C-alpha positions in Angstrom: -94.3 66.2 43.9 -95.5 62.6 44.1 -97.7 63.0 41.0 -94.9 64.7 39.1 -92.4 61.9 39.9 -95.0 59.2 39.1 -95.8 60.6 35.6 -92.2 60.9 34.8 -91.7 57.2 35.2 -95.1 56.1 34.0 -94.7 58.0 30.6 -91.3 56.6 30.2 -92.3 53.0 30.8 -95.6 53.3 28.9 -97.5 50.9 31.2 -100.9 51.5 32.8 -99.7 50.6 36.3 -99.2 52.2 39.7 -96.0 50.4 40.4 -93.8 53.6 40.0 -96.0 55.2 42.7 -95.6 52.5 45.2 -92.1 51.2 44.4 -89.8 50.6 47.3 -86.7 51.4 45.3 -85.0 54.4 46.8 -84.2 57.3 44.4 -83.9 60.9 45.5 -84.9 62.2 42.1 -87.9 59.8 41.9 -89.6 59.8 45.3 -92.3 57.2 45.8 -95.1 57.0 48.3 -93.4 54.6 50.9 -90.4 56.9 51.3 -92.5 60.1 51.4 -94.6 58.4 54.1 -91.5 57.7 56.1 -90.6 61.4 55.9 -94.1 62.9 56.3 -95.6 60.8 59.1 -93.0 61.6 61.8 -93.8 65.3 61.1 -97.5 64.7 61.2 -97.4 62.7 64.5 -94.7 64.6 66.4 -97.2 66.6 68.5 -99.8 63.9 69.2 -98.5 63.4 72.8 -95.5 65.7 73.2 -97.7 68.8 73.0 -100.0 67.2 75.6 -97.0 66.7 77.9 -95.7 70.2 77.3 -99.0 71.8 78.2 -99.6 69.5 81.1 -102.9 68.3 79.7 -101.9 64.6 79.3 -102.1 64.0 83.1 -105.4 65.8 83.2 -106.8 63.7 80.4 -105.6 60.5 82.0 -107.3 61.4 85.3 -110.7 61.7 83.6 -113.1 58.7 83.7 -111.7 57.3 80.5 -109.4 54.4 80.1 -105.8 55.1 78.9 -106.0 52.6 76.0 -109.0 54.5 74.7 -107.0 57.7 74.7 -104.1 55.9 73.0 -106.4 54.4 70.3 -108.1 57.7 69.7 -104.7 59.4 69.1 -103.6 56.5 66.8 -106.9 56.6 64.9 -106.8 60.3 64.4 -103.2 60.2 63.1 -104.0 57.3 60.8 -107.1 59.0 59.4 -105.1 62.1 58.7 -102.4 60.2 56.8 -104.9 58.0 55.0 -106.6 61.1 53.6 -103.3 62.1 52.2 -102.8 58.7 50.6 -106.3 58.6 49.1 -105.6 62.0 47.6 -103.7 60.2 45.0 -106.8 58.2 43.9 -107.0 60.6 40.9 -104.0 59.0 39.4 -105.5 55.6 38.8 -108.9 57.1 37.9 -107.4 59.2 35.1 -105.0 56.4 33.9 -108.0 54.3 33.0 -108.7 56.7 30.2 -105.5 55.7 28.5 -105.0 52.1 29.5 -106.4 48.9 31.1 -105.4 49.4 34.7 -105.2 46.4 36.9 -107.6 47.5 39.7 -107.0 44.4 41.8 -103.3 45.2 42.1 -104.1 48.9 42.7 -106.4 48.1 45.5 -103.8 45.9 47.1 -101.2 48.7 46.8 -103.5 51.1 48.6 -104.2 48.5 51.3 -100.5 48.0 51.7 -100.0 51.8 52.0 -102.6 52.0 54.8 -100.8 49.2 56.7 -97.5 50.9 56.2 -98.9 54.2 57.3 -100.4 52.5 60.5 -97.0 51.1 61.4 -95.3 54.5 60.9 -98.0 56.3 62.9 -97.5 53.9 65.8 -93.8 54.6 65.7 -94.5 58.4 65.6 -96.9 58.1 68.5 -94.3 56.2 70.5 -91.5 58.7 69.9 -94.0 61.5 70.7 -94.6 60.0 74.1 -90.9 60.1 75.0 -90.4 63.8 75.1 -92.1 67.2 75.5 -90.3 68.7 72.6 -91.9 68.3 69.2 -88.7 68.7 67.2 -87.0 66.0 69.3 -90.0 63.8 68.7 -89.8 64.3 65.0 -86.1 63.5 64.9 -86.6 60.3 66.9 -89.5 59.2 64.8 -87.7 59.9 61.5 -84.6 58.1 62.8 -86.5 54.9 63.8 -88.7 54.9 60.7 -85.8 55.4 58.3 -83.7 52.8 60.1 -86.5 50.2 59.7 -87.0 51.1 56.0 -83.3 51.3 55.0 -82.4 48.0 56.5 -84.7 46.3 54.1 -82.9 47.7 51.0 -80.8 45.3 48.9 -77.8 47.6 49.0 -77.7 47.1 52.7 -78.3 43.3 52.6 -75.4 42.6 50.2 -72.9 44.1 52.6 -73.8 41.7 55.4 -73.6 38.0 56.1 -76.6 36.2 54.6 -78.1 35.3 58.1 -77.9 38.9 59.3 -79.2 40.2 55.9 -82.2 37.9 56.0 -83.0 38.9 59.5 -82.9 42.6 58.7 -85.0 42.2 55.6 -87.5 40.2 57.6 -87.8 43.0 60.2 -88.1 45.8 57.6 -91.6 47.0 56.5 -90.1 47.5 53.0 -90.0 43.7 52.5 -93.6 43.2 53.5 -94.9 46.3 51.7 -93.2 45.3 48.5 -95.1 42.0 48.5 -98.5 43.7 49.0 -97.5 46.3 46.4 -97.3 43.5 43.8 -100.9 42.8 44.3 -100.7 40.0 46.8 -102.4 40.1 50.2 -100.3 37.7 52.2 -101.3 36.7 55.7 -97.7 36.8 56.8 -97.3 40.4 55.8 -100.6 41.4 57.5 -99.4 39.7 60.7 -96.1 41.6 60.5 -97.8 45.0 60.2 -100.3 44.2 63.0 -97.5 43.0 65.3 -95.4 46.1 64.5 -98.3 48.4 65.3 -99.2 46.5 68.5 -95.6 46.5 69.7 -95.2 50.3 69.5 -98.7 51.0 70.8 -98.0 48.7 73.8 -94.8 50.5 74.5 -96.5 53.9 74.2 -99.3 52.7 76.5 -96.7 51.8 79.2 -95.1 55.2 78.9 -98.3 57.2 79.2 -99.6 55.1 82.1 -96.4 55.6 83.9 -97.3 59.3 84.2 -100.1 58.5 86.6 -98.7 55.5 88.4 -96.0 55.2 91.0 -93.2 53.1 89.7 -92.9 51.3 93.0 -96.5 50.0 93.1 -97.4 46.4 92.3 -99.9 47.8 89.8 -97.1 49.4 87.8 -95.0 46.3 87.9 -97.9 44.2 86.7 -98.5 46.7 83.9 -94.8 46.4 82.9 -95.0 42.6 82.9 -98.3 42.6 80.9 -97.0 45.1 78.3 -93.6 43.2 78.0 -95.5 40.0 77.5 -97.7 41.5 74.9 -94.7 43.0 73.1 -92.9 39.7 73.1 -96.1 37.9 71.8 -96.4 40.5 69.0 -92.8 40.0 68.0 -93.1 36.2 68.1 -96.3 36.5 65.9 -94.4 38.7 63.4 -91.4 36.5 63.5 -92.9 33.0 63.3 -95.8 34.2 61.3 -93.6 33.9 58.2 -94.3 30.1 58.3 -98.0 30.7 58.1 -99.4 30.3 54.6 -102.4 32.0 53.2 -102.7 34.7 50.6 -104.9 36.3 48.1 -103.7 37.3 44.6 -105.7 40.4 43.6 -104.0 40.9 40.2 -106.3 40.8 37.3 -104.4 38.0 35.5 -103.4 36.1 38.7 -99.8 36.9 37.8 -98.4 35.6 41.1 -100.5 32.5 41.5 -98.6 29.5 40.4 -100.4 27.1 38.1 -101.1 23.6 39.4 -98.6 22.2 36.9 -95.8 24.5 38.1 -96.5 23.5 41.7 -96.5 19.9 40.8 -93.1 20.2 39.0 -91.6 22.0 41.9 -92.9 19.3 44.2 -90.9 16.7 42.2 -87.6 18.4 43.1 -85.5 16.2 45.4 -82.4 18.3 45.2 -81.6 22.0 45.0 -82.5 23.8 41.7 -80.5 26.9 41.2 -81.8 29.7 39.0 -79.0 32.1 38.0 -80.6 35.4 36.7 -78.4 37.7 34.6 -79.8 41.2 34.5 -79.0 44.8 34.3 -79.3 46.9 37.5 -80.6 49.8 35.5 -82.4 48.1 32.6 -83.4 49.8 29.4 -87.0 51.1 29.4 -88.1 48.3 27.0 -87.4 45.6 29.5 -87.8 47.4 32.8 -91.3 46.2 33.4 -90.4 42.7 32.2 -87.4 42.6 34.5 -89.5 43.7 37.5 -92.4 41.3 36.9 -90.0 38.4 36.2 -88.2 39.0 39.5 -91.5 39.2 41.3 -92.5 35.8 39.9 -89.1 34.2 40.7 -89.4 35.4 44.3 -92.8 33.7 44.4 -91.4 30.5 43.0 -88.5 30.5 45.4 -90.8 31.2 48.5 -93.2 28.3 47.5 -90.4 25.7 46.9 -89.7 24.9 50.6 -86.1 25.7 50.1 -85.7 23.5 47.0 -85.2 26.5 44.6 -82.6 29.2 45.0 -82.6 32.3 42.9 -79.3 34.1 42.5 -79.1 37.4 40.7 -76.0 38.6 38.8 -75.2 42.0 37.2 -72.7 41.5 34.3 -72.6 45.2 33.6 -71.2 46.0 37.1 -69.3 42.9 38.1 -66.5 41.3 36.1 -67.1 37.9 37.6 -70.7 38.0 36.7 -69.8 39.1 33.2 -67.5 36.0 32.8 -70.2 33.8 34.2 -72.8 35.1 31.8 -70.5 34.6 28.9 -69.7 31.0 29.9 -73.5 30.4 30.3 -74.3 31.7 26.8 -76.2 34.8 28.1 -75.5 37.8 25.9 -76.8 41.3 26.2 -79.6 42.7 24.1 -79.4 46.0 22.2 -82.1 48.6 22.7 -82.6 52.1 21.3 -83.4 54.8 23.8 -84.0 58.5 23.5 -81.9 60.8 25.7 -81.8 64.6 25.5 -83.6 64.4 22.1 -81.1 61.9 20.6 -81.3 58.3 19.8 -78.8 56.2 21.8 -78.0 52.5 22.0 -78.2 50.8 25.3 -77.4 47.2 26.3 -79.4 45.2 28.8 -79.1 41.7 30.2 -82.1 39.6 31.0 -81.6 35.8 30.8 -81.3 32.9 33.2 -79.7 29.5 33.6 -81.3 26.6 35.5 -78.9 24.1 37.1 -80.1 20.8 38.7 -77.5 18.2 39.6 -75.4 17.9 36.5 -78.0 19.2 34.1 -78.4 22.7 32.8 -81.0 24.6 30.8 -81.1 28.3 29.9 -83.4 31.1 28.7 -80.8 33.4 27.0 -83.2 36.3 26.3 -86.4 37.2 28.1 -88.2 40.0 26.3 -91.7 39.5 27.6 -93.3 38.2 30.8 -96.1 36.7 28.6 -95.6 32.9 28.8 -92.7 33.2 31.2 -94.2 30.7 33.7 -94.8 28.3 30.8 -91.3 28.5 29.6 -89.9 28.2 33.1 -92.1 25.2 33.9 -91.2 23.6 30.6 -87.5 23.9 31.3 -87.9 22.6 34.9 -90.0 19.7 33.5 -87.3 19.0 31.0 -84.5 19.1 33.5 -86.3 16.6 35.7 -86.9 14.1 32.9 -84.6 11.7 31.2 -83.9 12.0 27.5 -85.3 8.6 26.9 -88.8 9.7 28.1 -89.1 12.4 25.5 -91.9 12.1 23.0 -91.0 11.7 19.4 -91.9 14.1 16.6 -91.6 12.7 13.1 -91.3 14.8 10.0 -92.8 13.2 6.9 -90.3 13.0 4.0 -90.3 11.7 0.4 -92.8 14.1 -1.1 -90.7 17.3 -1.3 -91.8 18.4 2.1 -90.0 20.9 4.3 -87.8 18.8 6.5 -86.0 19.7 9.7 -83.1 21.0 7.5 -85.5 23.7 6.1 -86.8 24.4 9.6 -83.6 24.5 11.6 -84.6 27.0 14.2 -88.0 25.5 14.8 -86.6 22.0 14.9 -83.9 23.2 17.4 -86.7 24.5 19.7 -88.6 21.3 19.4 -85.4 19.3 20.1 -85.2 20.9 23.5 -88.3 19.0 24.7 -88.8 16.3 22.1 -87.0 13.8 20.0 -87.1 15.0 16.4 -86.4 12.8 13.4 -87.4 12.3 9.8 -89.7 9.5 8.7 -88.2 7.6 5.8 -90.7 6.5 3.1 -90.6 4.2 0.1 -93.2 4.5 -2.6 -95.8 1.7 -2.4 -94.8 0.6 1.1 -96.7 1.5 4.3 -95.1 3.9 6.7 -94.2 2.8 10.2 -95.7 5.4 12.4 -96.1 3.4 15.6 -93.2 5.1 17.4 -94.3 8.6 16.3 -96.2 10.7 18.9 -96.7 13.7 16.6 -96.7 13.6 12.8 -95.4 16.7 11.0 -96.6 17.1 7.4 -95.0 20.4 6.2 -95.8 21.6 2.7 -95.6 18.5 0.4 -95.1 19.4 -3.3 -95.4 15.9 -4.9 -98.3 13.6 -4.6 -98.7 11.5 -1.5 -99.5 8.1 -2.8 -102.5 6.0 -1.7 -100.4 3.7 0.4 -98.9 6.6 2.4 -102.3 8.2 2.6 -103.7 5.0 4.2 -100.9 5.0 6.7 -101.8 8.6 7.7 -105.5 7.7 7.9 -104.8 4.7 10.1 -102.5 6.8 12.3 -105.1 9.5 12.9 -107.9 6.9 13.3 -105.9 5.2 16.1 -105.7 8.5 18.1 -102.6 10.0 16.5 -101.6 13.6 16.5 -100.6 15.6 13.5 -99.4 19.1 12.6 -100.3 19.7 8.9 -99.1 22.8 7.1 -100.4 22.8 3.5 -99.4 25.3 0.8 -101.9 25.2 -2.2 -100.1 28.2 -3.6 -96.3 28.6 -4.1 -94.5 31.8 -4.8 -92.5 32.2 -8.0 -89.9 34.7 -7.0 -88.7 35.2 -10.5 -92.1 36.5 -11.6 -93.3 37.5 -8.1 -96.5 35.6 -8.9 -98.4 32.7 -7.3 -98.5 29.3 -8.9 -100.8 26.4 -8.0 -99.4 23.5 -6.0 -101.6 20.7 -7.3 -99.9 18.1 -5.1 -100.3 20.0 -1.8 -102.5 17.2 -0.3 -105.3 19.7 0.1 -107.6 17.1 -1.3 -106.6 14.7 1.5 -107.4 17.3 4.1 -110.8 18.0 2.5 -111.9 14.4 2.1 -110.8 13.2 5.5 -111.3 16.1 7.8 -113.9 18.4 6.1 -111.5 21.3 5.9 -111.3 23.1 2.5 -107.9 24.8 1.8 -108.4 27.2 -1.0 -106.0 28.0 -3.9 -105.8 31.7 -3.0 -103.7 34.2 -1.1 -105.0 36.5 1.5 -103.7 40.0 2.1 -104.5 42.7 4.6 -103.7 46.4 3.8 -104.1 47.5 7.4 -102.6 44.7 9.4 -99.4 43.4 7.9 -95.6 43.1 8.3 -93.1 45.3 6.5 -90.3 43.6 4.6 -86.8 44.9 3.7 -86.2 45.9 0.1 -83.0 47.0 -1.6 -83.1 50.7 -1.9 -79.7 51.3 -3.6 -78.1 53.1 -0.6 -79.3 50.4 1.7 -82.4 48.4 2.6 -85.7 50.1 3.3 -88.8 48.8 5.0 -92.0 48.7 3.1 -95.4 47.4 4.3 -96.3 44.1 2.5 -100.0 43.2 2.7 -99.3 39.6 1.7 -97.4 39.1 4.9 -100.6 39.2 7.1 -100.4 40.0 10.8 -103.1 37.6 11.9 -104.8 37.1 15.3 -104.5 34.0 17.4 -108.2 33.6 18.3 -108.0 30.5 20.6 -105.8 31.3 23.6 -106.4 27.9 25.2 -104.4 26.4 22.4 -102.3 29.3 21.2 -101.3 30.3 24.7 -100.1 33.8 25.4 -99.3 34.7 21.7 -101.8 37.2 20.5 -100.7 37.6 16.8 -98.4 36.0 14.3 -97.2 36.8 10.8 -98.5 34.5 8.0 -96.6 35.1 4.7 -98.6 34.2 1.6 -101.2 32.3 3.5 -104.3 30.6 2.0 -107.8 30.6 3.5 -109.5 27.7 5.1 -113.1 26.8 4.9 -114.8 24.8 7.7 -117.6 22.6 6.3 -119.1 21.7 9.8 -120.5 18.4 8.6 -123.3 17.1 10.9 -121.9 13.6 11.2 -118.2 14.6 11.5 -116.4 13.0 14.4 -114.2 16.1 14.6 -114.7 19.3 16.7 -113.2 22.2 14.7 -112.0 25.4 16.3 -110.6 28.4 14.4 -107.1 29.1 15.6 -105.6 31.9 13.5 -107.7 34.4 11.7 -107.2 37.6 9.7 -108.7 40.9 10.7 -112.0 42.0 9.2 -110.1 44.2 6.8 -108.5 41.4 4.8 -109.0 40.6 1.1 -108.7 37.4 -0.9 -106.6 37.4 -4.1 -107.7 34.7 -6.5 -105.5 35.7 -9.5 -102.2 36.0 -7.7 -100.5 37.6 -10.8 -98.6 40.3 -9.0 -97.3 39.8 -5.5 -94.9 42.7 -5.4 -95.1 45.3 -2.6 -96.5 47.9 -5.1 -99.0 45.5 -6.6 -102.0 47.3 -8.3 -104.2 44.7 -6.6 -104.0 46.7 -3.4 -105.6 49.8 -5.1 -108.2 47.9 -7.0 -110.1 46.4 -4.1 -113.3 47.7 -2.6 -114.2 47.8 1.1 -117.2 45.7 0.2 -114.8 42.8 -0.5 -113.2 42.8 2.9 -113.6 39.5 4.7 -112.4 37.9 7.9 -110.8 34.6 7.0 -109.5 31.6 8.9 -105.8 30.7 8.3 -105.5 27.8 10.8 -107.8 25.5 12.7 -107.5 22.9 15.4 -109.4 19.6 15.3 -110.2 17.1 18.1 -111.5 13.6 17.3 -113.7 11.7 19.7 -111.0 9.0 19.8 -108.5 11.4 21.3 -106.7 12.4 18.1 -105.8 16.0 17.5 -104.8 18.0 14.5 -103.5 21.4 13.6 -104.1 22.4 10.0 -102.7 25.7 8.5 -102.9 27.1 5.0 -99.2 28.1 5.0 -95.8 26.7 6.0 -93.6 29.8 5.5 -94.6 31.1 8.9 -92.2 28.6 10.6 -89.6 28.5 7.8 -86.1 29.9 8.6 -85.7 31.7 5.3 -88.9 33.7 5.7 -89.4 34.2 9.4 -85.9 35.5 10.0 -87.2 38.7 8.3 -90.1 39.0 10.7 -89.5 41.5 13.5 -91.4 39.5 16.1 -90.4 36.1 14.8 -90.3 34.8 18.4 -94.1 34.9 18.4 -94.3 32.6 15.4 -92.1 30.0 17.0 -93.6 30.3 20.4 -97.1 29.7 18.9 -95.8 26.8 16.9 -94.3 25.3 20.1 -97.5 25.8 22.0 -99.4 24.0 19.2 -97.0 21.1 19.3 -97.4 20.9 23.1 -101.2 20.9 22.7 -100.8 18.0 20.3 -98.5 16.2 22.6 -101.1 16.5 25.4 -98.5 17.5 28.0 -101.2 17.6 30.7 -98.8 18.7 33.3 -98.2 21.9 31.3 -101.8 22.5 30.1 -102.8 24.9 32.9 -99.7 26.9 32.5 -100.2 27.2 28.8 -103.7 28.5 29.1 -102.7 31.3 31.5 -103.0 34.6 29.7 -101.4 37.9 30.7 -103.0 41.0 29.5 -101.1 43.8 27.9 -101.6 47.0 29.9 -100.0 49.6 27.6 -100.5 53.3 28.4 -101.8 54.8 25.1 -103.0 58.4 25.0 -105.2 59.6 22.2 -103.3 62.8 21.8 -100.7 65.1 23.6 -103.6 67.1 24.9 -105.0 63.9 26.5 -101.6 63.2 28.1 -101.3 66.7 29.5 -104.8 66.7 30.9 -104.1 63.5 32.8 -100.7 64.7 34.0 -101.6 68.2 35.2 -105.0 67.3 36.5 -103.1 65.3 39.2 -100.0 67.5 39.6 -101.9 70.8 39.9 -105.6 69.9 40.0 -105.6 67.8 43.2 -103.6 70.4 45.3 -105.9 73.2 44.0 -108.9 71.2 44.9 -107.6 70.8 48.5 -106.8 74.5 48.7 -110.3 75.4 47.6 -111.8 72.9 50.0 -109.8 74.5 52.8 -110.9 78.0 51.8 -114.5 76.9 51.8 -114.1 75.4 55.2 -112.3 78.5 56.5 -115.0 80.8 55.2 -117.7 78.6 56.8 -116.0 78.7 60.1 -115.3 82.4 59.8 -119.0 83.1 59.0 -120.1 81.0 61.9 -117.7 82.9 64.2 -119.1 86.2 63.0 -122.7 85.0 63.7 -121.7 83.8 67.2 -120.0 87.1 68.1 -122.9 89.1 66.7 -125.4 87.1 68.7 -123.3 87.6 71.9 -122.8 91.3 71.1 -126.5 91.9 70.6 -127.1 90.7 74.2 -124.6 93.0 75.9 -122.6 96.2 75.5 -119.3 96.2 73.7 -119.7 92.5 73.1 -120.3 91.6 76.8 -123.3 89.6 77.7 -126.1 91.4 79.4 -126.2 91.0 83.2 -129.4 90.4 85.1 -131.0 93.7 86.0 -129.6 95.7 83.1 -133.0 96.2 81.6 -134.3 97.5 84.9 -131.4 99.9 85.3 -132.1 101.3 81.8 -135.6 102.0 82.7 
């Protein structure tokens, strides 16, 4: 049943993760391991002591030369081992999932460790209730009641009906709260102390009960035992209670998802007033954002717990609450539309996932969160911005006067930059030097008329004095009337070549296998058609590009790195095509059905660089790309994942700005762990090997064990029967009587 429920959720989410197996969310139709343990363990432990009491063997056992605590620990260990075998029987699930995805083994190990601790707590409760009565059924009912009560009081649905103080207390005492933390992949000392204190509390109470069977309640020895056990229980409770202030944890997740970067911790440490994070989300999110919603909430819980009370996270559900809906509308948080499949039909479903940060009289927002990749960076950036004054922002200057793309042509990109920087145009006059002293980052975006010598000298002096520049050159422009490429002779490619040793070629790259479809007018409506000239290129330097793995480069030109031995620059490829790309030198037909696509040979495939990063010994930094359309509004709005283009561009600007307090956040990469099966047969093998294969394996193992014991029993009876008549052992003298 557990495997069946898990694969239902796992296939729907499409993520190589065990979170559906270990989730603490209560759902009757989707049972998870923690809730099955709460139901299964009271049944497994109900006879541990109650049967001994019923048969009168407990007193006999306690009168033997063996200490009572040894008997107790033996009972506890046997129960825990039995339950642990049942838990480890699910190990086939992660083992088979690795054939279809990159499973996070660190998080999985943490989840199994948490399950063992939870099982130990529930076994100690079952052992305690088993000591209270001779009746196994009564023991089961008592154990189930106590276990479920502790579990349920940690649910959010219970907490929201109580005052905050009482709700926090109940959640702190519930194993659900502490198991959820370990289930995320974090071994926290506070959670370990809680489980150990819970186990020791119930074992101590059980020890007092079983020892009372052999001691008179009026003797000093019994009173001393009562005081000792009571003191130990109080000590255990205090450790579990005040242990919440003890810090110390181990993040076992592969990408260190829940370890705050030093920059984030530094920014949080600068807070001198309460920062409120209002999260607007859907209680039952669409499948597309369900993992994102879960991981984002986990991370925000971590941020809140590490802030020493300076950050408060409040969650709102606009779909279910009219007040929350009005609040989200006023905050500018709108729902996202998703397409889901229900009963074989496509349906549209809305989902909220956004947040607003409020600090004093300042407010910042993330209206739509569609991926957890880069979430810490975006959150840290907004917190950093909300703490800074506007006058402290660095200045980005767009070069003008040479038919460049200006902020007006890059409105969306400029608006994103404007959130963290001051953005302005740089006025120029022919023959007069440019004043770049106040510019922190120089943007040169697709010049189409020649940059004069005076302005070139200003640019050289700026770079030579440690300046930063983002340079997007277009040596080829697209004539949309003819759908052909035309040479841009005044693109400033010669300046890039002579000064930085980077050759920007007058060509266009296309990739038949990795590209972006574009919308074409099909008469009855627009249709999507793959367009190889819109190359889906890889970001090959995550330390600069951050979490973005690929971007769309429309009509990009290739870059050549000369690697001059005496060059003061260190050059790093930043964006590259796949190895299946081609280079078009003629550029006569750029249509979607261009015959060029069918005239190429695999021998001409080549991996090409489309963007590079340069670092000078004097501290200057440059980004050089062979295309500017990848950040232009008119082009990128037709790209499906345009957010990746803008996020990469923002990361590049941040790298140029040398925002050192965000550097460690930006370089934090989160791996995609998609669940991808090679075929339906592969999917079914993985599913049914766990649903049916594991139970069958246990049945076969039981049969083998039964046959072995039965065979051994036959041999023993045969041996006994051979020594006596009718199965009775021979008596001394039988042989003589026979004689």
